[in-house]
N, C-alpha and C positions, 0 to 999 in steps of 0.2 A: 610679701613674697608668700608664693604659693606651698601651699601645705603638701606636704610628702606623703605620697601614699604608701599604704603598706601592702605586704607583700599579700596577703588575706585580701584585701579590697582589689588589686590586682587580678588576683585568681577570680575572685567573683564576677568582675566585668568580663573576663575572658569567656566563662563558664555562660554568661547571658548572651555573649555575642555568640557562641557555639550554638544555643538553644536557638536563637533568631535564625541562624544560618541553617539549620538542620530543618526548622520550619519551610523556611524559603523553599531549601532542596523538596521537600516533600510538595509544595504549591507546584514547583515546575514539573515534577516528576509527574502528579496528578493529570496538568494540564497536557504535558504532551500525551498522555495514556489516552485520555479522554479522545484527543484529536486524532490517533490513530484508530480508537474505536469507531467515530464518526467517518473517517475513511473507508474501513472496511465493510461498515453497513451500507454504504452508499457505493462500493463497488458491489456487493453482495445483489444489491436492489438493482442496478444496472444489469449483472449479467441475467440475473431472475426475468428482468422485463427483456431482454433477448432471446432467453430460452421461448418465453411466452409467446413471444413475436413472431418467432421463426419456426417453431412447432407446435403452436397452438396448444400451449400445455395449461391443464386447469388445475391440474392439483399436484400436490408432491409426489405421491406416488408415480405419476406418468413422469415427472422430471425426473426422478431417481431411475426410472427404467432408460430414458433417454442419454442420461449421463453414464450409465453403465455401458450401454450398447457402442457411445460413443468413443468412452475409455478404452473398450475392448478392443474397438475397429483403430483407433490412433495409436494403441501399443502395438498392433502386429505390422501397422504401416507408417510409424512415425518418421522413418527416415524417408521414406517416398514422400509425404504429405509436406516434410520441411523441404525437402529438395524441389519439390512442385513449387513451394512458396517463394522458394527464392528464383526460380527460372522465371516466375510470372513476374515478380517483381523487377527481375533485369530487361525482361522484353520492355516491360511499360516504360520502364527508365530509358531504353534506346530507344522506343519509340516517340516519346516525348521529346529526346534530343533532336533527332531527325525531324522532327515536325518545328522544333523552334529554328534548327539550322534551315531549313528550306524558306523561314520566312524571313 
């Protein structure tokens, strides 16, 4: 016949399980945080590469000037820019649909 566990033993086992679950939770959170950090780093590198390519930027100071100028321009013309992008996309979609239907 199995030995009956005391309340103290049950509590001790539960405490151990809680500690293991806390450690596991920390591991998962750390892995998630590292993944997010790597994704952000990759995104920053890609954006920096685009700036360097299209604006021939060689320094942080130049990048900062271009970014501020773009921010000022976009801030004033955001509605126009967004509207223009939507119109251009719609025209491309219609042109593609027409080209497909003509075939």
